[in-house]
C-alpha atoms as an extended CHARMM CRD file, in Angstrom:
* protein
*
       292  EXT
         1         1  MET       CA             -0.1320000000        0.0450000000       -0.3910000000  PROA      1               0.0000000000
         2         2  THR       CA              1.3690000000        3.0080000000       -1.4880000000  PROA      2               0.0000000000
         3         3  THR       CA              1.4880000000        6.6400000000        1.1220000000  PROA      3               0.0000000000
         4         4  ASP       CA              0.8100000000        9.6690000000       -0.3460000000  PROA      4               0.0000000000
         5         5  PRO       CA              3.6500000000       12.0400000000       -0.1480000000  PROA      5               0.0000000000
         6         6  ILE       CA              2.0060000000       14.9370000000        0.6520000000  PROA      6               0.0000000000
         7         7  HSD       CA              1.2160000000       13.8090000000        4.3820000000  PROA      7               0.0000000000
         8         8  ASP       CA              4.8910000000       13.5040000000        4.5710000000  PROA      8               0.0000000000
         9         9  LEU       CA              5.2760000000       17.0480000000        4.5040000000  PROA      9               0.0000000000
        10        10  PRO       CA              4.7850000000       20.2620000000        7.0060000000  PROA      10              0.0000000000
        11        11  LEU       CA              1.3260000000       20.9150000000        7.2010000000  PROA      11              0.0000000000
        12        12  ASN       CA              1.7840000000       24.3950000000        5.9870000000  PROA      12              0.0000000000
        13        13  ILE       CA              2.9700000000       22.8570000000        2.6380000000  PROA      13              0.0000000000
        14        14  GLN       CA              0.1650000000       20.6870000000        2.3880000000  PROA      14              0.0000000000
        15        15  LEU       CA             -2.5480000000       23.6320000000        2.5120000000  PROA      15              0.0000000000
        16        16  GLU       CA             -1.1490000000       24.1600000000       -1.0120000000  PROA      16              0.0000000000
        17        17  HSD       CA             -2.3660000000       21.0960000000       -2.1470000000  PROA      17              0.0000000000
        18        18  GLN       CA             -5.8180000000       20.9960000000       -0.8650000000  PROA      18              0.0000000000
        19        19  PRO       CA             -9.0350000000       21.8260000000       -2.4090000000  PROA      19              0.0000000000
        20        20  SER       CA            -10.9840000000       24.9970000000       -1.4850000000  PROA      20              0.0000000000
        21        21  PHE       CA            -13.0000000000       24.0430000000        1.1770000000  PROA      21              0.0000000000
        22        22  ILE       CA             -9.9270000000       23.1260000000        3.3110000000  PROA      22              0.0000000000
        23        23  LYS       CA             -8.4270000000       26.2590000000        2.7480000000  PROA      23              0.0000000000
        24        24  ALA       CA            -11.3930000000       28.5320000000        3.3560000000  PROA      24              0.0000000000
        25        25  GLY       CA            -10.7440000000       26.6550000000        7.0150000000  PROA      25              0.0000000000
        26        26  LEU       CA             -7.7910000000       29.0990000000        7.2670000000  PROA      26              0.0000000000
        27        27  GLN       CA             -9.4970000000       31.9000000000        5.3960000000  PROA      27              0.0000000000
        28        28  TYR       CA            -12.2480000000       32.0850000000        7.8950000000  PROA      28              0.0000000000
        29        29  SER       CA            -10.7260000000       31.3190000000       10.7840000000  PROA      29              0.0000000000
        30        30  MET       CA            -10.4170000000       34.4990000000       12.3310000000  PROA      30              0.0000000000
        31        31  LEU       CA            -13.9990000000       35.3720000000       10.8140000000  PROA      31              0.0000000000
        32        32  TYR       CA            -16.1620000000       33.3790000000       12.4040000000  PROA      32              0.0000000000
        33        33  ALA       CA            -13.8720000000       32.2950000000       15.6850000000  PROA      33              0.0000000000
        34        34  ASN       CA            -16.6790000000       34.4870000000       17.8830000000  PROA      34              0.0000000000
        35        35  VAL       CA            -19.6060000000       32.3670000000       16.5390000000  PROA      35              0.0000000000
        36        36  ARG       CA            -17.0810000000       28.9320000000       17.5880000000  PROA      36              0.0000000000
        37        37  ASN       CA            -16.8260000000       30.1600000000       20.9200000000  PROA      37              0.0000000000
        38        38  GLN       CA            -21.2120000000       30.3730000000       21.5010000000  PROA      38              0.0000000000
        39        39  SER       CA            -23.2790000000       27.4730000000       22.2350000000  PROA      39              0.0000000000
        40        40  PHE       CA            -24.0310000000       24.3610000000       19.8340000000  PROA      40              0.0000000000
        41        41  ASN       CA            -27.0180000000       25.7340000000       19.0450000000  PROA      41              0.0000000000
        42        42  LEU       CA            -25.8640000000       29.3530000000       17.6960000000  PROA      42              0.0000000000
        43        43  LYS       CA            -22.9260000000       27.9590000000       16.2730000000  PROA      43              0.0000000000
        44        44  PHE       CA            -25.2610000000       25.4560000000       14.5630000000  PROA      44              0.0000000000
        45        45  THR       CA            -27.6910000000       28.0170000000       13.7210000000  PROA      45              0.0000000000
        46        46  VAL       CA            -24.9960000000       30.2540000000       12.1520000000  PROA      46              0.0000000000
        47        47  SER       CA            -23.8910000000       27.8220000000        9.8030000000  PROA      47              0.0000000000
        48        48  GLU       CA            -27.5120000000       26.4860000000        8.9340000000  PROA      48              0.0000000000
        49        49  ILE       CA            -27.9930000000       30.5910000000        7.9410000000  PROA      49              0.0000000000
        50        50  LEU       CA            -24.9220000000       30.7600000000        5.7910000000  PROA      50              0.0000000000
        51        51  LYS       CA            -25.5080000000       27.1160000000        3.9080000000  PROA      51              0.0000000000
        52        52  PHE       CA            -29.3020000000       28.5690000000        3.1120000000  PROA      52              0.0000000000
        53        53  ASN       CA            -27.5320000000       31.8430000000        1.6460000000  PROA      53              0.0000000000
        54        54  GLY       CA            -25.3720000000       29.2910000000       -0.2000000000  PROA      54              0.0000000000
        55        55  ASN       CA            -28.9860000000       27.1170000000       -1.5090000000  PROA      55              0.0000000000
        56        56  SER       CA            -30.7710000000       30.7290000000       -2.4700000000  PROA      56              0.0000000000
        57        57  LEU       CA            -27.3120000000       31.7590000000       -4.9480000000  PROA      57              0.0000000000
        58        58  TYR       CA            -27.5990000000       27.7260000000       -6.1080000000  PROA      58              0.0000000000
        59        59  LYS       CA            -30.8620000000       27.9190000000       -7.1400000000  PROA      59              0.0000000000
        60        60  SER       CA            -29.7800000000       31.7830000000       -8.8520000000  PROA      60              0.0000000000
        61        61  ALA       CA            -27.1170000000       29.6610000000      -11.2810000000  PROA      61              0.0000000000
        62        62  ASP       CA            -24.4190000000       31.6300000000       -8.9480000000  PROA      62              0.0000000000
        63        63  TYR       CA            -22.1540000000       28.3800000000       -8.4620000000  PROA      63              0.0000000000
        64        64  LEU       CA            -19.1360000000       30.0130000000       -6.9680000000  PROA      64              0.0000000000
        65        65  GLN       CA            -21.1700000000       32.4260000000       -4.8110000000  PROA      65              0.0000000000
        66        66  ALA       CA            -23.0530000000       29.2820000000       -3.5670000000  PROA      66              0.0000000000
        67        67  SER       CA            -19.7210000000       26.9780000000       -3.3130000000  PROA      67              0.0000000000
        68        68  GLU       CA            -17.9430000000       30.2890000000       -1.1220000000  PROA      68              0.0000000000
        69        69  GLU       CA            -21.3760000000       30.3350000000        1.0450000000  PROA      69              0.0000000000
        70        70  TYR       CA            -21.0530000000       26.1980000000        1.8650000000  PROA      70              0.0000000000
        71        71  GLU       CA            -16.9110000000       26.6860000000        2.7390000000  PROA      71              0.0000000000
        72        72  LYS       CA            -18.1800000000       29.4050000000        5.1000000000  PROA      72              0.0000000000
        73        73  SER       CA            -20.6010000000       27.0140000000        6.5050000000  PROA      73              0.0000000000
        74        74  LEU       CA            -18.4990000000       24.1510000000        6.7870000000  PROA      74              0.0000000000
        75        75  SER       CA            -15.6020000000       26.3200000000        8.2570000000  PROA      75              0.0000000000
        76        76  ILE       CA            -17.9250000000       26.7870000000       11.4720000000  PROA      76              0.0000000000
        77        77  PHE       CA            -17.2870000000       23.3080000000       12.4590000000  PROA      77              0.0000000000
        78        78  ARG       CA            -14.0980000000       22.5200000000       10.1990000000  PROA      78              0.0000000000
        79        79  TYR       CA            -11.0850000000       25.1700000000       10.4950000000  PROA      79              0.0000000000
        80        80  ILE       CA             -7.8060000000       25.7280000000       10.8050000000  PROA      80              0.0000000000
        81        81  THR       CA             -5.9660000000       27.8280000000       13.1770000000  PROA      81              0.0000000000
        82        82  LYS       CA             -2.1940000000       29.2110000000       13.5090000000  PROA      82              0.0000000000
        83        83  LYS       CA             -0.2840000000       27.9690000000       16.5760000000  PROA      83              0.0000000000
        84        84  PRO       CA              1.9570000000       30.7130000000       17.9750000000  PROA      84              0.0000000000
        85        85  ARG       CA              5.3210000000       30.9330000000       17.5220000000  PROA      85              0.0000000000
        86        86  ILE       CA              8.2680000000       30.3420000000       19.8870000000  PROA      86              0.0000000000
        87        87  PHE       CA             11.0100000000       30.9370000000       17.8390000000  PROA      87              0.0000000000
        88        88  LYS       CA              9.7000000000       33.6080000000       14.9990000000  PROA      88              0.0000000000
        89        89  LYS       CA             13.6680000000       32.3310000000       13.2350000000  PROA      89              0.0000000000
        90        90  ILE       CA             12.5460000000       29.1180000000       12.4080000000  PROA      90              0.0000000000
        91        91  ALA       CA             11.6010000000       28.9210000000        9.5030000000  PROA      91              0.0000000000
        92        92  THR       CA             10.2840000000       25.1330000000        9.1320000000  PROA      92              0.0000000000
        93        93  GLU       CA              8.2230000000       25.5250000000       11.9420000000  PROA      93              0.0000000000
        94        94  ASP       CA              4.7980000000       23.7000000000       11.2590000000  PROA      94              0.0000000000
        95        95  GLU       CA              2.1990000000       26.7610000000       12.1580000000  PROA      95              0.0000000000
        96        96  LEU       CA             -1.2810000000       25.3830000000       11.5500000000  PROA      96              0.0000000000
        97        97  GLU       CA             -3.4560000000       23.2360000000       13.1720000000  PROA      97              0.0000000000
        98        98  TYR       CA             -6.4450000000       21.6360000000       11.3220000000  PROA      98              0.0000000000
        99        99  ILE       CA             -9.3820000000       21.2020000000       13.6340000000  PROA      99              0.0000000000
       100       100  GLU       CA            -12.7600000000       19.1840000000       13.3610000000  PROA      100             0.0000000000
       101       101  ASP       CA            -14.9950000000       20.3500000000       15.8870000000  PROA      101             0.0000000000
       102       102  SER       CA            -18.4530000000       18.2150000000       16.5170000000  PROA      102             0.0000000000
       103       103  ALA       CA            -20.5660000000       18.0700000000       19.7500000000  PROA      103             0.0000000000
       104       104  ASN       CA            -20.8280000000       16.9640000000       22.9720000000  PROA      104             0.0000000000
       105       105  SER       CA            -23.9360000000       15.0340000000       23.3930000000  PROA      105             0.0000000000
       106       106  SER       CA            -24.8020000000       11.9090000000       20.5470000000  PROA      106             0.0000000000
       107       107  THR       CA            -27.6690000000       14.0290000000       19.2550000000  PROA      107             0.0000000000
       108       108  ASP       CA            -25.6580000000       17.3000000000       18.1640000000  PROA      108             0.0000000000
       109       109  LYS       CA            -23.2740000000       15.2090000000       17.0150000000  PROA      109             0.0000000000
       110       110  ALA       CA            -25.4930000000       13.1820000000       14.8720000000  PROA      110             0.0000000000
       111       111  LYS       CA            -26.4910000000       16.7080000000       13.9770000000  PROA      111             0.0000000000
       112       112  VAL       CA            -23.2350000000       17.8990000000       12.5730000000  PROA      112             0.0000000000
       113       113  ILE       CA            -22.4930000000       15.1150000000       10.9150000000  PROA      113             0.0000000000
       114       114  ALA       CA            -25.6040000000       15.4510000000        8.3930000000  PROA      114             0.0000000000
       115       115  HSD       CA            -24.8580000000       19.0570000000        8.5090000000  PROA      115             0.0000000000
       116       116  LYS       CA            -21.5370000000       17.9990000000        7.1200000000  PROA      116             0.0000000000
       117       117  LEU       CA            -22.8420000000       15.4020000000        4.7100000000  PROA      117             0.0000000000
       118       118  SER       CA            -25.1620000000       17.5140000000        2.7760000000  PROA      118             0.0000000000
       119       119  LEU       CA            -22.3230000000       20.8170000000        3.1390000000  PROA      119             0.0000000000
       120       120  TYR       CA            -20.0140000000       18.2350000000        0.8830000000  PROA      120             0.0000000000
       121       121  LEU       CA            -22.5330000000       16.5280000000       -1.5890000000  PROA      121             0.0000000000
       122       122  ASN       CA            -23.7360000000       20.5050000000       -2.3080000000  PROA      122             0.0000000000
       123       123  LEU       CA            -19.9240000000       21.4030000000       -2.3650000000  PROA      123             0.0000000000
       124       124  SER       CA            -19.2820000000       18.4590000000       -5.1100000000  PROA      124             0.0000000000
       125       125  LEU       CA            -22.2230000000       19.7850000000       -7.1950000000  PROA      125             0.0000000000
       126       126  CYS       CA            -21.1630000000       23.4790000000       -7.2350000000  PROA      126             0.0000000000
       127       127  TYR       CA            -17.4160000000       22.0590000000       -8.0770000000  PROA      127             0.0000000000
       128       128  LEU       CA            -19.0490000000       19.5830000000      -11.1090000000  PROA      128             0.0000000000
       129       129  ILE       CA            -21.0550000000       22.2260000000      -12.3310000000  PROA      129             0.0000000000
       130       130  MET       CA            -18.1790000000       24.6670000000      -13.0620000000  PROA      130             0.0000000000
       131       131  GLY       CA            -15.6260000000       21.4840000000      -13.9120000000  PROA      131             0.0000000000
       132       132  ARG       CA            -13.5750000000       21.9140000000      -10.6380000000  PROA      132             0.0000000000
       133       133  CYS       CA            -12.6620000000       18.3940000000      -10.6800000000  PROA      133             0.0000000000
       134       134  PHE       CA            -10.5620000000       17.6760000000       -7.6620000000  PROA      134             0.0000000000
       135       135  ASN       CA            -12.2610000000       20.2580000000       -5.7530000000  PROA      135             0.0000000000
       136       136  ALA       CA            -15.3250000000       18.0330000000       -6.5520000000  PROA      136             0.0000000000
       137       137  LEU       CA            -13.5800000000       14.8260000000       -5.9620000000  PROA      137             0.0000000000
       138       138  ARG       CA            -12.6300000000       15.5530000000       -2.9490000000  PROA      138             0.0000000000
       139       139  ALA       CA            -15.5890000000       16.9870000000       -1.5430000000  PROA      139             0.0000000000
       140       140  SER       CA            -16.9440000000       13.4820000000       -2.8690000000  PROA      140             0.0000000000
       141       141  GLN       CA            -14.4890000000       11.4270000000       -0.9780000000  PROA      141             0.0000000000
       142       142  GLU       CA            -15.5330000000       13.4130000000        2.4280000000  PROA      142             0.0000000000
       143       143  ALA       CA            -19.1200000000       12.7720000000        1.6100000000  PROA      143             0.0000000000
       144       144  LEU       CA            -18.1840000000        9.0940000000        1.4350000000  PROA      144             0.0000000000
       145       145  LYS       CA            -16.1110000000        8.9700000000        4.8960000000  PROA      145             0.0000000000
       146       146  LEU       CA            -19.4250000000       10.4260000000        6.3880000000  PROA      146             0.0000000000
       147       147  GLU       CA            -21.7710000000        7.7890000000        4.8510000000  PROA      147             0.0000000000
       148       148  PRO       CA            -19.8050000000        5.5290000000        2.6450000000  PROA      148             0.0000000000
       149       149  TYR       CA            -22.7910000000        4.0280000000        0.1180000000  PROA      149             0.0000000000
       150       150  ASN       CA            -24.5130000000        7.7530000000       -0.3140000000  PROA      150             0.0000000000
       151       151  THR       CA            -25.5020000000        7.3190000000       -3.9100000000  PROA      151             0.0000000000
       152       152  LYS       CA            -25.0480000000       10.9710000000       -4.6110000000  PROA      152             0.0000000000
       153       153  ALA       CA            -21.4270000000       10.9250000000       -3.4630000000  PROA      153             0.0000000000
       154       154  LEU       CA            -20.5530000000        7.7300000000       -5.2160000000  PROA      154             0.0000000000
       155       155  TYR       CA            -22.0550000000        8.9990000000       -8.5570000000  PROA      155             0.0000000000
       156       156  ARG       CA            -20.2170000000       12.5040000000       -7.7860000000  PROA      156             0.0000000000
       157       157  SER       CA            -16.8210000000       10.8580000000       -7.1960000000  PROA      157             0.0000000000
       158       158  ALA       CA            -17.0290000000        9.2470000000      -10.6410000000  PROA      158             0.0000000000
       159       159  LYS       CA            -18.4160000000       11.7040000000      -12.2960000000  PROA      159             0.0000000000
       160       160  SER       CA            -15.2420000000       13.8280000000      -10.7420000000  PROA      160             0.0000000000
       161       161  LYS       CA            -12.8920000000       11.4580000000      -12.0330000000  PROA      161             0.0000000000
       162       162  ILE       CA            -14.5010000000       10.7530000000      -15.7370000000  PROA      162             0.0000000000
       163       163  MET       CA            -14.5580000000       14.4710000000      -16.5980000000  PROA      163             0.0000000000
       164       164  ASN       CA            -10.9500000000       14.7520000000      -15.4640000000  PROA      164             0.0000000000
       165       165  LYS       CA             -9.0670000000       14.3230000000      -19.0310000000  PROA      165             0.0000000000
       166       166  ASP       CA             -5.9080000000       13.6420000000      -16.7320000000  PROA      166             0.0000000000
       167       167  SER       CA             -7.3760000000       10.7890000000      -14.8320000000  PROA      167             0.0000000000
       168       168  SER       CA             -5.5970000000        7.2510000000      -15.0830000000  PROA      168             0.0000000000
       169       169  PHE       CA             -7.2370000000        4.2200000000      -16.3580000000  PROA      169             0.0000000000
       170       170  HSD       CA             -6.9210000000        3.0190000000      -12.9930000000  PROA      170             0.0000000000
       171       171  GLU       CA             -9.1090000000        6.0770000000      -11.6370000000  PROA      171             0.0000000000
       172       172  LEU       CA            -11.7170000000        5.4400000000      -14.5060000000  PROA      172             0.0000000000
       173       173  MET       CA            -11.7520000000        1.8200000000      -13.3790000000  PROA      173             0.0000000000
       174       174  SER       CA            -12.0250000000        3.3690000000      -10.0910000000  PROA      174             0.0000000000
       175       175  ALA       CA            -15.3190000000        5.4290000000      -11.2350000000  PROA      175             0.0000000000
       176       176  LYS       CA            -16.8150000000        2.3940000000      -12.6180000000  PROA      176             0.0000000000
       177       177  ASN       CA            -16.6000000000        0.6060000000       -9.4330000000  PROA      177             0.0000000000
       178       178  GLU       CA            -18.4270000000        3.3570000000       -8.0480000000  PROA      178             0.0000000000
       179       179  LEU       CA            -21.1830000000        3.6410000000      -10.3330000000  PROA      179             0.0000000000
       180       180  GLU       CA            -22.1690000000        0.1350000000      -10.1620000000  PROA      180             0.0000000000
       181       181  LEU       CA            -22.2020000000        0.4860000000       -6.1990000000  PROA      181             0.0000000000
       182       182  ALA       CA            -24.3370000000        3.2960000000       -6.5210000000  PROA      182             0.0000000000
       183       183  LEU       CA            -26.7050000000        1.5080000000       -9.0340000000  PROA      183             0.0000000000
       184       184  LYS       CA            -27.3320000000       -1.4440000000       -6.2930000000  PROA      184             0.0000000000
       185       185  GLN       CA            -28.4340000000        1.8300000000       -3.8700000000  PROA      185             0.0000000000
       186       186  GLN       CA            -30.4040000000        2.9450000000       -6.9820000000  PROA      186             0.0000000000
       187       187  THR       CA            -31.1470000000        0.4690000000       -9.0580000000  PROA      187             0.0000000000
       188       188  ASN       CA            -33.6090000000        2.0930000000      -11.2200000000  PROA      188             0.0000000000
       189       189  ASP       CA            -31.7650000000        5.2490000000      -11.8430000000  PROA      189             0.0000000000
       190       190  GLN       CA            -31.3660000000        6.3730000000      -15.5210000000  PROA      190             0.0000000000
       191       191  LEU       CA            -28.3650000000        8.8600000000      -15.3170000000  PROA      191             0.0000000000
       192       192  ILE       CA            -27.0060000000        6.2530000000      -13.4340000000  PROA      192             0.0000000000
       193       193  LYS       CA            -26.8950000000        3.5270000000      -15.7720000000  PROA      193             0.0000000000
       194       194  GLN       CA            -26.7150000000        6.1240000000      -18.8810000000  PROA      194             0.0000000000
       195       195  GLU       CA            -23.5340000000        6.9690000000      -17.3630000000  PROA      195             0.0000000000
       196       196  LEU       CA            -22.0930000000        3.7540000000      -16.6750000000  PROA      196             0.0000000000
       197       197  ILE       CA            -23.1680000000        2.0690000000      -20.3010000000  PROA      197             0.0000000000
       198       198  LYS       CA            -21.1910000000        5.2590000000      -21.3280000000  PROA      198             0.0000000000
       199       199  LEU       CA            -17.8310000000        5.0820000000      -19.0800000000  PROA      199             0.0000000000
       200       200  ASN       CA            -18.1340000000        0.9920000000      -19.7400000000  PROA      200             0.0000000000
       201       201  GLU       CA            -17.9590000000        2.2520000000      -24.0140000000  PROA      201             0.0000000000
       202       202  ASP       CA            -14.8880000000        4.6180000000      -23.3820000000  PROA      202             0.0000000000
       203       203  LEU       CA            -13.1990000000        1.6540000000      -21.4270000000  PROA      203             0.0000000000
       204       204  ASN       CA            -13.2950000000       -0.3910000000      -24.2050000000  PROA      204             0.0000000000
       205       205  LYS       CA            -11.1410000000        1.8380000000      -26.0680000000  PROA      205             0.0000000000
       206       206  TYR       CA             -8.4870000000        2.4110000000      -23.8810000000  PROA      206             0.0000000000
       207       207  ASP       CA             -5.7080000000        0.2390000000      -22.7860000000  PROA      207             0.0000000000
       208       208  GLU       CA             -4.1610000000        0.3700000000      -19.2880000000  PROA      208             0.0000000000
       209       209  LYS       CA             -0.3770000000        1.1850000000      -20.5100000000  PROA      209             0.0000000000
       210       210  SER       CA             -1.6410000000        3.8370000000      -23.0700000000  PROA      210             0.0000000000
       211       211  PRO       CA             -2.7870000000        7.2330000000      -22.3770000000  PROA      211             0.0000000000
       212       212  LYS       CA             -5.7360000000        8.7570000000      -22.4760000000  PROA      212             0.0000000000
       213       213  SER       CA             -6.8180000000        9.8100000000      -26.0370000000  PROA      213             0.0000000000
       214       214  SER       CA             -7.6430000000       13.7260000000      -27.1800000000  PROA      214             0.0000000000
       215       215  SER       CA            -11.0120000000       13.0720000000      -26.6380000000  PROA      215             0.0000000000
       216       216  SER       CA            -11.9640000000       12.8620000000      -23.6730000000  PROA      216             0.0000000000
       217       217  PRO       CA            -14.9560000000       10.1040000000      -22.3670000000  PROA      217             0.0000000000
       218       218  ARG       CA            -16.9390000000       13.6850000000      -20.9570000000  PROA      218             0.0000000000
       219       219  GLU       CA            -16.7450000000       16.9920000000      -22.0110000000  PROA      219             0.0000000000
       220       220  ILE       CA            -16.6960000000       19.7980000000      -19.0700000000  PROA      220             0.0000000000
       221       221  PRO       CA            -20.3140000000       20.9340000000      -18.9200000000  PROA      221             0.0000000000
       222       222  LYS       CA            -20.4410000000       24.7090000000      -20.3190000000  PROA      222             0.0000000000
       223       223  ILE       CA            -21.7450000000       26.9880000000      -17.9180000000  PROA      223             0.0000000000
       224       224  GLU       CA            -23.9670000000       30.2550000000      -19.4250000000  PROA      224             0.0000000000
       225       225  LYS       CA            -22.0330000000       33.0230000000      -17.8960000000  PROA      225             0.0000000000
       226       226  LYS       CA            -24.5920000000       35.0810000000      -16.3830000000  PROA      226             0.0000000000
       227       227  ALA       CA            -24.3270000000       38.6080000000      -14.8930000000  PROA      227             0.0000000000
       228       228  PRO       CA            -22.6130000000       38.8350000000      -11.4980000000  PROA      228             0.0000000000
       229       229  ILE       CA            -25.4450000000       38.3780000000       -8.7340000000  PROA      229             0.0000000000
       230       230  GLN       CA            -24.2570000000       40.8680000000       -6.0750000000  PROA      230             0.0000000000
       231       231  GLU       CA            -23.3520000000       38.6200000000       -2.9850000000  PROA      231             0.0000000000
       232       232  LYS       CA            -25.2910000000       39.7420000000       -0.1350000000  PROA      232             0.0000000000
       233       233  LYS       CA            -22.2010000000       40.4830000000        2.4920000000  PROA      233             0.0000000000
       234       234  GLU       CA            -23.6260000000       38.9040000000        6.0430000000  PROA      234             0.0000000000
       235       235  VAL       CA            -21.5530000000       40.1820000000        8.7960000000  PROA      235             0.0000000000
       236       236  ILE       CA            -21.7760000000       38.1150000000       11.9310000000  PROA      236             0.0000000000
       237       237  PRO       CA            -21.6790000000       40.2690000000       15.0970000000  PROA      237             0.0000000000
       238       238  LYS       CA            -19.0400000000       39.9810000000       17.5580000000  PROA      238             0.0000000000
       239       239  ASP       CA            -21.8380000000       41.5880000000       20.2740000000  PROA      239             0.0000000000
       240       240  ILE       CA            -23.9750000000       38.9410000000       21.7460000000  PROA      240             0.0000000000
       241       241  GLN       CA            -26.8260000000       41.4850000000       21.6240000000  PROA      241             0.0000000000
       242       242  ASP       CA            -26.7000000000       42.1250000000       17.9360000000  PROA      242             0.0000000000
       243       243  LEU       CA            -26.8270000000       38.4320000000       17.3900000000  PROA      243             0.0000000000
       244       244  GLU       CA            -29.8590000000       37.7980000000       19.1010000000  PROA      244             0.0000000000
       245       245  LEU       CA            -31.2860000000       40.4790000000       16.2530000000  PROA      245             0.0000000000
       246       246  PHE       CA            -29.1010000000       38.4900000000       13.6870000000  PROA      246             0.0000000000
       247       247  LEU       CA            -30.8630000000       35.0720000000       14.0680000000  PROA      247             0.0000000000
       248       248  LYS       CA            -34.1570000000       36.4660000000       14.0220000000  PROA      248             0.0000000000
       249       249  LYS       CA            -34.0320000000       37.9300000000       11.0780000000  PROA      249             0.0000000000
       250       250  LYS       CA            -31.9830000000       35.3410000000        9.1580000000  PROA      250             0.0000000000
       251       251  GLY       CA            -34.2070000000       32.7190000000       11.2480000000  PROA      251             0.0000000000
       252       252  GLN       CA            -37.8550000000       34.0760000000        9.9530000000  PROA      252             0.0000000000
       253       253  ASP       CA            -36.1470000000       33.8910000000        6.6620000000  PROA      253             0.0000000000
       254       254  ILE       CA            -34.8990000000       30.5230000000        6.6430000000  PROA      254             0.0000000000
       255       255  VAL       CA            -38.4100000000       29.6320000000        7.9770000000  PROA      255             0.0000000000
       256       256  LYS       CA            -40.8490000000       31.2140000000        4.6510000000  PROA      256             0.0000000000
       257       257  LEU       CA            -38.2260000000       29.2840000000        2.5220000000  PROA      257             0.0000000000
       258       258  TYR       CA            -39.4960000000       26.2410000000        4.2580000000  PROA      258             0.0000000000
       259       259  GLU       CA            -43.0560000000       27.1890000000        4.3620000000  PROA      259             0.0000000000
       260       260  VAL       CA            -42.8060000000       28.4040000000        0.2750000000  PROA      260             0.0000000000
       261       261  VAL       CA            -41.8200000000       24.6780000000       -0.4920000000  PROA      261             0.0000000000
       262       262  GLY       CA            -44.4590000000       23.2690000000        1.2680000000  PROA      262             0.0000000000
       263       263  LYS       CA            -41.7670000000       21.8030000000        3.9910000000  PROA      263             0.0000000000
       264       264  GLN       CA            -43.9320000000       22.5610000000        7.1160000000  PROA      264             0.0000000000
       265       265  LYS       CA            -42.7340000000       19.9410000000        9.2140000000  PROA      265             0.0000000000
       266       266  GLU       CA            -38.6450000000       21.2900000000        8.9340000000  PROA      266             0.0000000000
       267       267  ALA       CA            -40.6840000000       24.7430000000        9.2750000000  PROA      267             0.0000000000
       268       268  GLU       CA            -41.4600000000       23.6500000000       12.9360000000  PROA      268             0.0000000000
       269       269  GLU       CA            -38.1500000000       21.5390000000       13.7100000000  PROA      269             0.0000000000
       270       270  PHE       CA            -36.3790000000       25.1200000000       12.4150000000  PROA      270             0.0000000000
       271       271  LYS       CA            -38.3590000000       27.4430000000       14.7220000000  PROA      271             0.0000000000
       272       272  ASN       CA            -37.7870000000       25.2790000000       17.7110000000  PROA      272             0.0000000000
       273       273  GLU       CA            -34.1480000000       25.0330000000       17.0950000000  PROA      273             0.0000000000
       274       274  MET       CA            -34.3570000000       29.0080000000       16.8690000000  PROA      274             0.0000000000
       275       275  LYS       CA            -36.4430000000       29.2330000000       20.0680000000  PROA      275             0.0000000000
       276       276  ALA       CA            -33.4850000000       26.7690000000       21.9000000000  PROA      276             0.0000000000
       277       277  ALA       CA            -30.9810000000       29.3340000000       20.5220000000  PROA      277             0.0000000000
       278       278  LEU       CA            -32.8990000000       32.6960000000       21.2120000000  PROA      278             0.0000000000
       279       279  VAL       CA            -33.2810000000       30.8230000000       25.1320000000  PROA      279             0.0000000000
       280       280  LEU       CA            -29.4770000000       30.7660000000       25.1600000000  PROA      280             0.0000000000
       281       281  ILE       CA            -29.0770000000       34.0320000000       24.1220000000  PROA      281             0.0000000000
       282       282  PHE       CA            -31.9060000000       35.7340000000       26.5890000000  PROA      282             0.0000000000
       283       283  VAL       CA            -29.6790000000       33.3850000000       29.7440000000  PROA      283             0.0000000000
       284       284  ASN       CA            -26.0770000000       34.8050000000       28.2390000000  PROA      284             0.0000000000
       285       285  LEU       CA            -27.6360000000       38.3290000000       28.3090000000  PROA      285             0.0000000000
       286       286  ASN       CA            -28.8040000000       38.4290000000       31.7520000000  PROA      286             0.0000000000
       287       287  LEU       CA            -25.6380000000       36.6970000000       32.8700000000  PROA      287             0.0000000000
       288       288  LEU       CA            -23.7590000000       39.7910000000       30.9960000000  PROA      288             0.0000000000
       289       289  ASN       CA            -26.0240000000       42.0640000000       32.7940000000  PROA      289             0.0000000000
       290       290  SER       CA            -25.3650000000       41.1910000000       36.0930000000  PROA      290             0.0000000000
       291       291  LEU       CA            -22.2140000000       40.9540000000       35.8330000000  PROA      291             0.0000000000
       292       292  LYS       CA            -21.8570000000       44.7250000000       34.9760000000  PROA      292             0.0000000000
């Protein structure tokens, strides 16, 4: 079994070879530092708000901005911090620390896993549409770590390998195995069936020792260029009282989105989560006032 030589490098060098959703953990590390110090319900709610922002941008076909919102959402629970340097003259010191934040209770841990899975799947789809195969593959692989037989993750992992013009014969065979496994989960999925048929036809044209020909099995989909959408910059408040107002406003927007698409059960569940988060803010405010 061969080891990845990248893993033998210092973490700050490894970062250069990482997908954008991992790099985002460092990019947004300080921006959401205060949020990560709050209670679990508050952290989770802010992360969900960012995810919903991404969903809205995705529906507007702004896949780049949508992926960035998903990356921000993920960075609440998966981020990178810089270690303090004791000896500043030592240039080889590894300054980065990769952190996977979870939760204390088993219920909250399950919520974080489901939330991350959804984000990785959304990211993989955005990356695929933009033709960013490496990022799509890594996001799909992260989803498969959380749910090994997830059909969407298997399909998108395979698709990212097929779309990549530099994929080797072994990688295409791996894609075939993933499509076959996905088809076992969804036996009537025509999209998976068609992709598998096309891939088998393409594999017959390749010899393991020969490079891929100039005609790639799959062309990267052309994305219609649209006028850039003005991104709403959501500034997460540092003051806990301002955070209460922020959550109320965004929470109402999310409930409306659920109700518009007829998801009444999800709307009620989210309302209950919001109530719990706001109760915690109220308690924290009272504690702060008592210290004044």
